[in-house]
PDB file with SEQRES, HELIX, SHEET and CRYST1 records, atoms N, CA, C and O in Angstrom:
SEQRES   1 A   70  MET THR VAL PRO VAL ALA GLY GLU LEU THR LEU ALA GLY          
SEQRES   2 A   70  GLU THR PRO GLU VAL GLN VAL ASP LEU SER VAL VAL ARG          
SEQRES   3 A   70  THR PRO ASP GLY VAL ASP VAL SER GLU ALA VAL PRO LEU          
SEQRES   4 A   70  THR LEU ALA ASP HIS GLY ILE GLU ALA PRO ASP LEU GLY          
SEQRES   5 A   70  PHE VAL ARG VAL GLU ASP ASN GLY ALA ILE GLU VAL LEU          
SEQRES   6 A   70  LEU HIS LEU THR GLN                                          
HELIX    1 AA1 LEU A   41  HIS A   44  5                                   4    
SHEET    1 AA1 4 THR A   2  GLU A   8  0                                        
SHEET    2 AA1 4 GLU A  17  ARG A  26 -1                                        
SHEET    3 AA1 4 GLY A  30  THR A  40 -1                                        
SHEET    4 AA1 4 ASN A  59  THR A  69 -1                                        
CRYST1    1.000    1.000    1.000  90.00  90.00  90.00 P 1           1          
ATOM      1  N   MET A   1      10.631   8.839  12.317  1.00  0.00           N  
ATOM      2  CA  MET A   1       9.393   9.477  12.664  1.00  0.00           C  
ATOM      3  C   MET A   1       8.306   8.949  11.745  1.00  0.00           C  
ATOM      4  O   MET A   1       8.609   8.381  10.696  1.00  0.00           O  
ATOM      5  N   THR A   2       7.060   9.124  12.114  1.00  0.00           N  
ATOM      6  CA  THR A   2       5.945   8.752  11.238  1.00  0.00           C  
ATOM      7  C   THR A   2       5.209  10.012  10.807  1.00  0.00           C  
ATOM      8  O   THR A   2       5.094  10.982  11.555  1.00  0.00           O  
ATOM      9  N   VAL A   3       4.720   9.963   9.582  1.00  0.00           N  
ATOM     10  CA  VAL A   3       3.993  11.093   9.001  1.00  0.00           C  
ATOM     11  C   VAL A   3       2.661  10.580   8.482  1.00  0.00           C  
ATOM     12  O   VAL A   3       2.636   9.727   7.594  1.00  0.00           O  
ATOM     13  N   PRO A   4       1.529  11.093   9.029  1.00  0.00           N  
ATOM     14  CA  PRO A   4       0.228  10.662   8.514  1.00  0.00           C  
ATOM     15  C   PRO A   4      -0.019  11.246   7.119  1.00  0.00           C  
ATOM     16  O   PRO A   4       0.221  12.428   6.871  1.00  0.00           O  
ATOM     17  N   VAL A   5      -0.504  10.384   6.216  1.00  0.00           N  
ATOM     18  CA  VAL A   5      -0.748  10.793   4.833  1.00  0.00           C  
ATOM     19  C   VAL A   5      -2.093  10.235   4.385  1.00  0.00           C  
ATOM     20  O   VAL A   5      -2.415   9.077   4.654  1.00  0.00           O  
ATOM     21  N   ALA A   6      -2.875  11.066   3.698  1.00  0.00           N  
ATOM     22  CA  ALA A   6      -4.145  10.631   3.103  1.00  0.00           C  
ATOM     23  C   ALA A   6      -4.000  10.694   1.591  1.00  0.00           C  
ATOM     24  O   ALA A   6      -3.325  11.576   1.060  1.00  0.00           O  
ATOM     25  N   GLY A   7      -4.633   9.761   0.907  1.00  0.00           N  
ATOM     26  CA  GLY A   7      -4.561   9.755  -0.549  1.00  0.00           C  
ATOM     27  C   GLY A   7      -5.584   8.812  -1.136  1.00  0.00           C  
ATOM     28  O   GLY A   7      -6.520   8.390  -0.457  1.00  0.00           O  
ATOM     29  N   GLU A   8      -5.402   8.486  -2.396  1.00  0.00           N  
ATOM     30  CA  GLU A   8      -6.299   7.585  -3.105  1.00  0.00           C  
ATOM     31  C   GLU A   8      -5.484   6.460  -3.726  1.00  0.00           C  
ATOM     32  O   GLU A   8      -4.356   6.672  -4.171  1.00  0.00           O  
ATOM     33  N   LEU A   9      -6.062   5.264  -3.753  1.00  0.00           N  
ATOM     34  CA  LEU A   9      -5.419   4.101  -4.355  1.00  0.00           C  
ATOM     35  C   LEU A   9      -6.350   3.544  -5.422  1.00  0.00           C  
ATOM     36  O   LEU A   9      -7.439   3.063  -5.109  1.00  0.00           O  
ATOM     37  N   THR A  10      -5.925   3.607  -6.680  1.00  0.00           N  
ATOM     38  CA  THR A  10      -6.756   3.142  -7.785  1.00  0.00           C  
ATOM     39  C   THR A  10      -6.297   1.776  -8.269  1.00  0.00           C  
ATOM     40  O   THR A  10      -5.140   1.587  -8.645  1.00  0.00           O  
ATOM     41  N   LEU A  11      -7.228   0.825  -8.253  1.00  0.00           N  
ATOM     42  CA  LEU A  11      -7.017  -0.503  -8.821  1.00  0.00           C  
ATOM     43  C   LEU A  11      -8.307  -0.904  -9.519  1.00  0.00           C  
ATOM     44  O   LEU A  11      -9.392  -0.755  -8.958  1.00  0.00           O  
ATOM     45  N   ALA A  12      -8.194  -1.407 -10.728  1.00  0.00           N  
ATOM     46  CA  ALA A  12      -9.340  -1.890 -11.500  1.00  0.00           C  
ATOM     47  C   ALA A  12     -10.450  -0.837 -11.592  1.00  0.00           C  
ATOM     48  O   ALA A  12     -11.633  -1.175 -11.570  1.00  0.00           O  
ATOM     49  N   GLY A  13     -10.062   0.439 -11.696  1.00  0.00           N  
ATOM     50  CA  GLY A  13     -11.039   1.513 -11.875  1.00  0.00           C  
ATOM     51  C   GLY A  13     -11.741   1.974 -10.614  1.00  0.00           C  
ATOM     52  O   GLY A  13     -12.562   2.889 -10.676  1.00  0.00           O  
ATOM     53  N   GLU A  14     -11.447   1.374  -9.475  1.00  0.00           N  
ATOM     54  CA  GLU A  14     -12.025   1.786  -8.189  1.00  0.00           C  
ATOM     55  C   GLU A  14     -10.976   2.586  -7.426  1.00  0.00           C  
ATOM     56  O   GLU A  14      -9.802   2.219  -7.397  1.00  0.00           O  
ATOM     57  N   THR A  15     -11.422   3.705  -6.796  1.00  0.00           N  
ATOM     58  CA  THR A  15     -10.492   4.602  -6.130  1.00  0.00           C  
ATOM     59  C   THR A  15     -10.956   4.965  -4.726  1.00  0.00           C  
ATOM     60  O   THR A  15     -11.452   6.071  -4.514  1.00  0.00           O  
ATOM     61  N   PRO A  16     -10.804   4.054  -3.757  1.00  0.00           N  
ATOM     62  CA  PRO A  16     -11.136   4.427  -2.384  1.00  0.00           C  
ATOM     63  C   PRO A  16     -10.027   5.289  -1.774  1.00  0.00           C  
ATOM     64  O   PRO A  16      -8.873   5.221  -2.196  1.00  0.00           O  
ATOM     65  N   GLU A  17     -10.389   6.093  -0.787  1.00  0.00           N  
ATOM     66  CA  GLU A  17      -9.400   6.884  -0.066  1.00  0.00           C  
ATOM     67  C   GLU A  17      -8.667   5.985   0.917  1.00  0.00           C  
ATOM     68  O   GLU A  17      -9.251   5.060   1.482  1.00  0.00           O  
ATOM     69  N   VAL A  18      -7.376   6.265   1.117  1.00  0.00           N  
ATOM     70  CA  VAL A  18      -6.575   5.521   2.085  1.00  0.00           C  
ATOM     71  C   VAL A  18      -5.863   6.507   2.995  1.00  0.00           C  
ATOM     72  O   VAL A  18      -5.538   7.623   2.590  1.00  0.00           O  
ATOM     73  N   GLN A  19      -5.627   6.086   4.222  1.00  0.00           N  
ATOM     74  CA  GLN A  19      -4.851   6.870   5.176  1.00  0.00           C  
ATOM     75  C   GLN A  19      -3.810   5.944   5.788  1.00  0.00           C  
ATOM     76  O   GLN A  19      -4.140   4.869   6.287  1.00  0.00           O  
ATOM     77  N   VAL A  20      -2.549   6.369   5.746  1.00  0.00           N  
ATOM     78  CA  VAL A  20      -1.458   5.567   6.283  1.00  0.00           C  
ATOM     79  C   VAL A  20      -0.508   6.462   7.066  1.00  0.00           C  
ATOM     80  O   VAL A  20      -0.509   7.683   6.909  1.00  0.00           O  
ATOM     81  N   ASP A  21       0.291   5.841   7.902  1.00  0.00           N  
ATOM     82  CA  ASP A  21       1.358   6.527   8.613  1.00  0.00           C  
ATOM     83  C   ASP A  21       2.683   6.099   7.993  1.00  0.00           C  
ATOM     84  O   ASP A  21       3.149   4.982   8.218  1.00  0.00           O  
ATOM     85  N   LEU A  22       3.290   6.995   7.208  1.00  0.00           N  
ATOM     86  CA  LEU A  22       4.555   6.689   6.561  1.00  0.00           C  
ATOM     87  C   LEU A  22       5.686   6.728   7.579  1.00  0.00           C  
ATOM     88  O   LEU A  22       5.734   7.610   8.436  1.00  0.00           O  
ATOM     89  N   SER A  23       6.592   5.770   7.476  1.00  0.00           N  
ATOM     90  CA  SER A  23       7.796   5.770   8.293  1.00  0.00           C  
ATOM     91  C   SER A  23       8.869   6.523   7.519  1.00  0.00           C  
ATOM     92  O   SER A  23       9.185   6.168   6.383  1.00  0.00           O  
ATOM     93  N   VAL A  24       9.428   7.563   8.130  1.00  0.00           N  
ATOM     94  CA  VAL A  24      10.419   8.407   7.463  1.00  0.00           C  
ATOM     95  C   VAL A  24      11.715   8.366   8.269  1.00  0.00           C  
ATOM     96  O   VAL A  24      11.721   8.641   9.468  1.00  0.00           O  
ATOM     97  N   VAL A  25      12.823   8.017   7.589  1.00  0.00           N  
ATOM     98  CA  VAL A  25      14.123   7.917   8.241  1.00  0.00           C  
ATOM     99  C   VAL A  25      15.144   8.719   7.445  1.00  0.00           C  
ATOM    100  O   VAL A  25      15.273   8.536   6.235  1.00  0.00           O  
ATOM    101  N   ARG A  26      15.868   9.605   8.117  1.00  0.00           N  
ATOM    102  CA  ARG A  26      16.936  10.355   7.451  1.00  0.00           C  
ATOM    103  C   ARG A  26      18.168   9.464   7.334  1.00  0.00           C  
ATOM    104  O   ARG A  26      18.562   8.808   8.299  1.00  0.00           O  
ATOM    105  N   THR A  27      18.775   9.443   6.147  1.00  0.00           N  
ATOM    106  CA  THR A  27      19.971   8.649   5.893  1.00  0.00           C  
ATOM    107  C   THR A  27      21.104   9.593   5.478  1.00  0.00           C  
ATOM    108  O   THR A  27      20.849  10.771   5.229  1.00  0.00           O  
ATOM    109  N   PRO A  28      22.335   9.113   5.397  1.00  0.00           N  
ATOM    110  CA  PRO A  28      23.433   9.971   4.931  1.00  0.00           C  
ATOM    111  C   PRO A  28      23.218  10.496   3.507  1.00  0.00           C  
ATOM    112  O   PRO A  28      23.726  11.561   3.157  1.00  0.00           O  
ATOM    113  N   ASP A  29      22.463   9.749   2.683  1.00  0.00           N  
ATOM    114  CA  ASP A  29      22.232  10.151   1.287  1.00  0.00           C  
ATOM    115  C   ASP A  29      20.943  10.933   1.081  1.00  0.00           C  
ATOM    116  O   ASP A  29      20.772  11.546   0.027  1.00  0.00           O  
ATOM    117  N   GLY A  30      20.028  10.935   2.048  1.00  0.00           N  
ATOM    118  CA  GLY A  30      18.735  11.606   1.866  1.00  0.00           C  
ATOM    119  C   GLY A  30      17.727  11.127   2.880  1.00  0.00           C  
ATOM    120  O   GLY A  30      17.947  11.218   4.087  1.00  0.00           O  
ATOM    121  N   VAL A  31      16.605  10.608   2.375  1.00  0.00           N  
ATOM    122  CA  VAL A  31      15.509  10.166   3.238  1.00  0.00           C  
ATOM    123  C   VAL A  31      14.934   8.869   2.680  1.00  0.00           C  
ATOM    124  O   VAL A  31      14.767   8.730   1.469  1.00  0.00           O  
ATOM    125  N   ASP A  32      14.631   7.919   3.568  1.00  0.00           N  
ATOM    126  CA  ASP A  32      13.921   6.700   3.187  1.00  0.00           C  
ATOM    127  C   ASP A  32      12.502   6.784   3.735  1.00  0.00           C  
ATOM    128  O   ASP A  32      12.292   7.135   4.896  1.00  0.00           O  
ATOM    129  N   VAL A  33      11.539   6.460   2.891  1.00  0.00           N  
ATOM    130  CA  VAL A  33      10.127   6.465   3.273  1.00  0.00           C  
ATOM    131  C   VAL A  33       9.586   5.060   3.011  1.00  0.00           C  
ATOM    132  O   VAL A  33       9.792   4.503   1.933  1.00  0.00           O  
ATOM    133  N   SER A  34       8.890   4.485   4.006  1.00  0.00           N  
ATOM    134  CA  SER A  34       8.343   3.144   3.811  1.00  0.00           C  
ATOM    135  C   SER A  34       6.986   3.012   4.486  1.00  0.00           C  
ATOM    136  O   SER A  34       6.657   3.743   5.420  1.00  0.00           O  
ATOM    137  N   GLU A  35       6.211   2.062   3.988  1.00  0.00           N  
ATOM    138  CA  GLU A  35       4.893   1.759   4.558  1.00  0.00           C  
ATOM    139  C   GLU A  35       4.331   0.545   3.847  1.00  0.00           C  
ATOM    140  O   GLU A  35       4.687   0.254   2.706  1.00  0.00           O  
ATOM    141  N   ALA A  36       3.453  -0.155   4.534  1.00  0.00           N  
ATOM    142  CA  ALA A  36       2.667  -1.220   3.936  1.00  0.00           C  
ATOM    143  C   ALA A  36       1.220  -0.728   3.929  1.00  0.00           C  
ATOM    144  O   ALA A  36       0.593  -0.617   4.982  1.00  0.00           O  
ATOM    145  N   VAL A  37       0.699  -0.436   2.750  1.00  0.00           N  
ATOM    146  CA  VAL A  37      -0.659   0.090   2.602  1.00  0.00           C  
ATOM    147  C   VAL A  37      -1.635  -1.083   2.586  1.00  0.00           C  
ATOM    148  O   VAL A  37      -1.562  -1.930   1.697  1.00  0.00           O  
ATOM    149  N   PRO A  38      -2.552  -1.146   3.560  1.00  0.00           N  
ATOM    150  CA  PRO A  38      -3.517  -2.243   3.584  1.00  0.00           C  
ATOM    151  C   PRO A  38      -4.391  -2.240   2.321  1.00  0.00           C  
ATOM    152  O   PRO A  38      -4.752  -1.184   1.802  1.00  0.00           O  
ATOM    153  N   LEU A  39      -4.716  -3.433   1.846  1.00  0.00           N  
ATOM    154  CA  LEU A  39      -5.488  -3.568   0.615  1.00  0.00           C  
ATOM    155  C   LEU A  39      -6.529  -4.658   0.783  1.00  0.00           C  
ATOM    156  O   LEU A  39      -6.220  -5.772   1.207  1.00  0.00           O  
ATOM    157  N   THR A  40      -7.764  -4.325   0.446  1.00  0.00           N  
ATOM    158  CA  THR A  40      -8.842  -5.313   0.388  1.00  0.00           C  
ATOM    159  C   THR A  40      -9.329  -5.350  -1.053  1.00  0.00           C  
ATOM    160  O   THR A  40      -9.840  -4.354  -1.565  1.00  0.00           O  
ATOM    161  N   LEU A  41      -9.170  -6.496  -1.707  1.00  0.00           N  
ATOM    162  CA  LEU A  41      -9.525  -6.608  -3.124  1.00  0.00           C  
ATOM    163  C   LEU A  41     -10.978  -6.226  -3.392  1.00  0.00           C  
ATOM    164  O   LEU A  41     -11.266  -5.582  -4.401  1.00  0.00           O  
ATOM    165  N   ALA A  42     -11.897  -6.610  -2.507  1.00  0.00           N  
ATOM    166  CA  ALA A  42     -13.321  -6.321  -2.706  1.00  0.00           C  
ATOM    167  C   ALA A  42     -13.586  -4.817  -2.765  1.00  0.00           C  
ATOM    168  O   ALA A  42     -14.536  -4.387  -3.420  1.00  0.00           O  
ATOM    169  N   ASP A  43     -12.758  -4.007  -2.088  1.00  0.00           N  
ATOM    170  CA  ASP A  43     -12.928  -2.547  -2.141  1.00  0.00           C  
ATOM    171  C   ASP A  43     -12.694  -2.004  -3.534  1.00  0.00           C  
ATOM    172  O   ASP A  43     -13.106  -0.886  -3.841  1.00  0.00           O  
ATOM    173  N   HIS A  44     -12.034  -2.785  -4.385  1.00  0.00           N  
ATOM    174  CA  HIS A  44     -11.726  -2.373  -5.752  1.00  0.00           C  
ATOM    175  C   HIS A  44     -12.534  -3.166  -6.774  1.00  0.00           C  
ATOM    176  O   HIS A  44     -12.259  -3.110  -7.973  1.00  0.00           O  
ATOM    177  N   GLY A  45     -13.528  -3.900  -6.292  1.00  0.00           N  
ATOM    178  CA  GLY A  45     -14.359  -4.680  -7.194  1.00  0.00           C  
ATOM    179  C   GLY A  45     -13.655  -5.902  -7.762  1.00  0.00           C  
ATOM    180  O   GLY A  45     -14.060  -6.416  -8.804  1.00  0.00           O  
ATOM    181  N   ILE A  46     -12.600  -6.379  -7.092  1.00  0.00           N  
ATOM    182  CA  ILE A  46     -11.839  -7.532  -7.556  1.00  0.00           C  
ATOM    183  C   ILE A  46     -12.199  -8.733  -6.689  1.00  0.00           C  
ATOM    184  O   ILE A  46     -12.122  -8.670  -5.462  1.00  0.00           O  
ATOM    185  N   GLU A  47     -12.588  -9.819  -7.334  1.00  0.00           N  
ATOM    186  CA  GLU A  47     -12.890 -11.047  -6.604  1.00  0.00           C  
ATOM    187  C   GLU A  47     -11.612 -11.867  -6.467  1.00  0.00           C  
ATOM    188  O   GLU A  47     -10.937 -12.149  -7.458  1.00  0.00           O  
ATOM    189  N   ALA A  48     -11.286 -12.243  -5.242  1.00  0.00           N  
ATOM    190  CA  ALA A  48     -10.075 -13.029  -4.996  1.00  0.00           C  
ATOM    191  C   ALA A  48     -10.208 -14.391  -5.666  1.00  0.00           C  
ATOM    192  O   ALA A  48     -11.211 -15.073  -5.458  1.00  0.00           O  
ATOM    193  N   PRO A  49      -9.229 -14.806  -6.462  1.00  0.00           N  
ATOM    194  CA  PRO A  49      -9.307 -16.090  -7.160  1.00  0.00           C  
ATOM    195  C   PRO A  49      -9.311 -17.278  -6.198  1.00  0.00           C  
ATOM    196  O   PRO A  49      -8.636 -17.260  -5.169  1.00  0.00           O  
ATOM    197  N   ASP A  50     -10.067 -18.290  -6.542  1.00  0.00           N  
ATOM    198  CA  ASP A  50     -10.083 -19.553  -5.798  1.00  0.00           C  
ATOM    199  C   ASP A  50     -10.085 -20.658  -6.847  1.00  0.00           C  
ATOM    200  O   ASP A  50     -11.107 -20.925  -7.479  1.00  0.00           O  
ATOM    201  N   LEU A  51      -8.934 -21.296  -7.024  1.00  0.00           N  
ATOM    202  CA  LEU A  51      -8.794 -22.331  -8.045  1.00  0.00           C  
ATOM    203  C   LEU A  51      -8.989 -23.733  -7.478  1.00  0.00           C  
ATOM    204  O   LEU A  51      -8.743 -24.722  -8.168  1.00  0.00           O  
ATOM    205  N   GLY A  52      -9.429 -23.821  -6.231  1.00  0.00           N  
ATOM    206  CA  GLY A  52      -9.615 -25.115  -5.604  1.00  0.00           C  
ATOM    207  C   GLY A  52      -8.364 -25.569  -4.883  1.00  0.00           C  
ATOM    208  O   GLY A  52      -8.388 -25.783  -3.671  1.00  0.00           O  
ATOM    209  N   PHE A  53      -7.258 -25.722  -5.622  1.00  0.00           N  
ATOM    210  CA  PHE A  53      -6.003 -26.153  -5.020  1.00  0.00           C  
ATOM    211  C   PHE A  53      -5.187 -24.981  -4.464  1.00  0.00           C  
ATOM    212  O   PHE A  53      -4.254 -25.178  -3.686  1.00  0.00           O  
ATOM    213  N   VAL A  54      -5.547 -23.771  -4.867  1.00  0.00           N  
ATOM    214  CA  VAL A  54      -4.892 -22.572  -4.347  1.00  0.00           C  
ATOM    215  C   VAL A  54      -5.930 -21.465  -4.240  1.00  0.00           C  
ATOM    216  O   VAL A  54      -6.780 -21.309  -5.117  1.00  0.00           O  
ATOM    217  N   ARG A  55      -5.853 -20.704  -3.162  1.00  0.00           N  
ATOM    218  CA  ARG A  55      -6.821 -19.640  -2.913  1.00  0.00           C  
ATOM    219  C   ARG A  55      -6.071 -18.367  -2.535  1.00  0.00           C  
ATOM    220  O   ARG A  55      -5.081 -18.425  -1.805  1.00  0.00           O  
ATOM    221  N   VAL A  56      -6.531 -17.224  -3.023  1.00  0.00           N  
ATOM    222  CA  VAL A  56      -5.939 -15.931  -2.708  1.00  0.00           C  
ATOM    223  C   VAL A  56      -6.809 -15.249  -1.662  1.00  0.00           C  
ATOM    224  O   VAL A  56      -8.030 -15.190  -1.806  1.00  0.00           O  
ATOM    225  N   GLU A  57      -6.184 -14.735  -0.615  1.00  0.00           N  
ATOM    226  CA  GLU A  57      -6.914 -14.012   0.419  1.00  0.00           C  
ATOM    227  C   GLU A  57      -7.394 -12.670  -0.125  1.00  0.00           C  
ATOM    228  O   GLU A  57      -6.762 -12.098  -1.014  1.00  0.00           O  
ATOM    229  N   ASP A  58      -8.508 -12.168   0.404  1.00  0.00           N  
ATOM    230  CA  ASP A  58      -9.069 -10.885  -0.015  1.00  0.00           C  
ATOM    231  C   ASP A  58      -8.282  -9.715   0.560  1.00  0.00           C  
ATOM    232  O   ASP A  58      -8.308  -8.619   0.001  1.00  0.00           O  
ATOM    233  N   ASN A  59      -7.579  -9.935   1.676  1.00  0.00           N  
ATOM    234  CA  ASN A  59      -6.834  -8.864   2.339  1.00  0.00           C  
ATOM    235  C   ASN A  59      -5.344  -9.050   2.153  1.00  0.00           C  
ATOM    236  O   ASN A  59      -4.843 -10.175   2.146  1.00  0.00           O  
ATOM    237  N   GLY A  60      -4.638  -7.939   2.001  1.00  0.00           N  
ATOM    238  CA  GLY A  60      -3.184  -7.973   1.875  1.00  0.00           C  
ATOM    239  C   GLY A  60      -2.635  -6.576   2.054  1.00  0.00           C  
ATOM    240  O   GLY A  60      -3.255  -5.737   2.707  1.00  0.00           O  
ATOM    241  N   ALA A  61      -1.481  -6.324   1.479  1.00  0.00           N  
ATOM    242  CA  ALA A  61      -0.853  -5.008   1.588  1.00  0.00           C  
ATOM    243  C   ALA A  61       0.017  -4.748   0.366  1.00  0.00           C  
ATOM    244  O   ALA A  61       0.546  -5.669  -0.256  1.00  0.00           O  
ATOM    245  N   ILE A  62       0.146  -3.481   0.047  1.00  0.00           N  
ATOM    246  CA  ILE A  62       1.091  -3.037  -0.975  1.00  0.00           C  
ATOM    247  C   ILE A  62       2.235  -2.376  -0.218  1.00  0.00           C  
ATOM    248  O   ILE A  62       2.037  -1.372   0.468  1.00  0.00           O  
ATOM    249  N   GLU A  63       3.429  -2.942  -0.345  1.00  0.00           N  
ATOM    250  CA  GLU A  63       4.580  -2.410   0.373  1.00  0.00           C  
ATOM    251  C   GLU A  63       5.288  -1.357  -0.490  1.00  0.00           C  
ATOM    252  O   GLU A  63       5.525  -1.559  -1.681  1.00  0.00           O  
ATOM    253  N   VAL A  64       5.616  -0.228   0.153  1.00  0.00           N  
ATOM    254  CA  VAL A  64       6.243   0.896  -0.543  1.00  0.00           C  
ATOM    255  C   VAL A  64       7.564   1.223   0.154  1.00  0.00           C  
ATOM    256  O   VAL A  64       7.622   1.321   1.379  1.00  0.00           O  
ATOM    257  N   LEU A  65       8.618   1.390  -0.638  1.00  0.00           N  
ATOM    258  CA  LEU A  65       9.901   1.843  -0.101  1.00  0.00           C  
ATOM    259  C   LEU A  65      10.484   2.847  -1.095  1.00  0.00           C  
ATOM    260  O   LEU A  65      10.754   2.507  -2.247  1.00  0.00           O  
ATOM    261  N   LEU A  66      10.675   4.077  -0.642  1.00  0.00           N  
ATOM    262  CA  LEU A  66      11.229   5.136  -1.471  1.00  0.00           C  
ATOM    263  C   LEU A  66      12.569   5.573  -0.891  1.00  0.00           C  
ATOM    264  O   LEU A  66      12.675   5.815   0.311  1.00  0.00           O  
ATOM    265  N   HIS A  67      13.597   5.678  -1.740  1.00  0.00           N  
ATOM    266  CA  HIS A  67      14.886   6.232  -1.347  1.00  0.00           C  
ATOM    267  C   HIS A  67      14.964   7.601  -2.018  1.00  0.00           C  
ATOM    268  O   HIS A  67      15.138   7.680  -3.235  1.00  0.00           O  
ATOM    269  N   LEU A  68      14.840   8.659  -1.259  1.00  0.00           N  
ATOM    270  CA  LEU A  68      14.845  10.023  -1.806  1.00  0.00           C  
ATOM    271  C   LEU A  68      16.211  10.647  -1.597  1.00  0.00           C  
ATOM    272  O   LEU A  68      16.692  10.727  -0.467  1.00  0.00           O  
ATOM    273  N   THR A  69      16.840  11.091  -2.679  1.00  0.00           N  
ATOM    274  CA  THR A  69      18.146  11.730  -2.608  1.00  0.00           C  
ATOM    275  C   THR A  69      18.134  13.002  -3.431  1.00  0.00           C  
ATOM    276  O   THR A  69      17.245  13.221  -4.254  1.00  0.00           O  
ATOM    277  N   GLN A  70      19.134  13.838  -3.198  1.00  0.00           N  
ATOM    278  CA  GLN A  70      19.243  15.062  -3.991  1.00  0.00           C  
ATOM    279  C   GLN A  70      20.147  14.851  -5.167  1.00  0.00           C  
ATOM    280  O   GLN A  70      20.362  15.772  -5.954  1.00  0.00           O  
TER     281      GLN A  70                                                      
END                                                                             
């Protein structure tokens, strides 16, 4: 199932609000929760590096995987 969640993501002192749909799966040991939280570096005041021979994109994701057990 998916569960909508709102929160804040702080990087480099900037804290924009984020909204994601967490994927929740019941397992024999507990619950697994996963999601890829979209990330734009400029939203956090971070300039994507460009070294000429290699360049970092401004957009990406932070992947989260939680194994919750009792």
